[in-house]
C-alpha positions in Angstrom: 0.0 -0.1 0.0 1.5 3.4 -1.1 0.7 6.0 1.6 1.8 8.8 -0.6 -1.5 8.6 -2.5 -3.4 9.2 0.7 -1.5 12.0 1.8 -1.5 13.6 -1.6 -5.4 13.5 -1.8 -7.0 16.7 -0.5 -10.1 15.2 0.6 -8.2 12.5 2.8 -6.2 15.2 4.5 -9.3 17.2 5.2 -11.0 14.1 6.9 -7.7 13.2 8.8 -7.4 16.8 10.2 -11.0 16.7 11.4 -10.6 13.3 13.1 -7.4 14.6 14.6 -9.3 17.7 15.9 -12.2 15.5 17.1 -9.7 13.4 19.1 -8.1 16.4 20.6 -11.4 17.8 21.7 -12.6 14.5 23.1 -9.4 14.3 25.2 -10.0 17.5 26.8 -13.6 17.0 27.4 -12.6 13.6 29.0 -10.1 15.4 31.2 -13.3 17.1 32.9 -14.4 13.6 34.3 -10.9 12.6 35.7 -10.8 13.1 39.4 -8.1 15.6 40.4 -8.0 15.1 44.2 -4.3 14.6 44.1 -3.4 17.9 42.2 -0.3 19.5 43.5 -0.2 22.7 41.5 -3.2 25.2 41.1 -3.3 24.5 37.2 -3.6 20.7 37.5 -7.2 20.9 38.9 -8.4 22.8 36.0 -9.7 20.8 33.1 -7.6 21.0 30.0 -4.6 22.7 31.8 -2.0 20.6 30.2 -3.5 21.1 26.7 -3.7 25.0 27.1 0.0 24.9 28.7 1.4 22.8 25.9 -0.2 25.1 23.3 1.1 28.2 24.9 4.5 26.8 25.4 4.7 25.8 21.7 3.7 29.2 20.6 6.3 30.7 22.7 9.1 28.5 21.5 8.1 29.4 17.8 8.0 33.1 18.7 11.3 33.1 20.4 13.0 30.8 17.7 11.7 33.2 14.8 12.8 36.2 16.8 16.4 34.8 17.2 16.4 33.9 13.7 15.7 37.3 12.5 18.0 38.9 15.1 21.2 36.8 14.5 20.8 34.7 11.3 19.0 36.7 8.9 21.2 39.3 6.9 20.0 42.4 5.2 19.2 41.9 1.1 22.3 43.8 0.3 24.6 42.1 2.6 26.5 40.3 -0.2 26.4 43.3 -2.5 28.4 45.5 -0.3 
């Protein structure tokens, strides 16, 4: 079976993305029903805390990496012409 055919098909990608998002939502909803009596930190008692924490941490990593790349790696367009 050739997986490239599936991943090149836009309708399959749309269905796969919807299934992925559905699983993510179901996991956060299921977190509401998990008892949290042994929570150590304040955030652990909140439903979906680690999902939100992971999303915010990922955004911060991307923003910091892009800003560091723009600051130290990228050069002006006229860098090699000077």
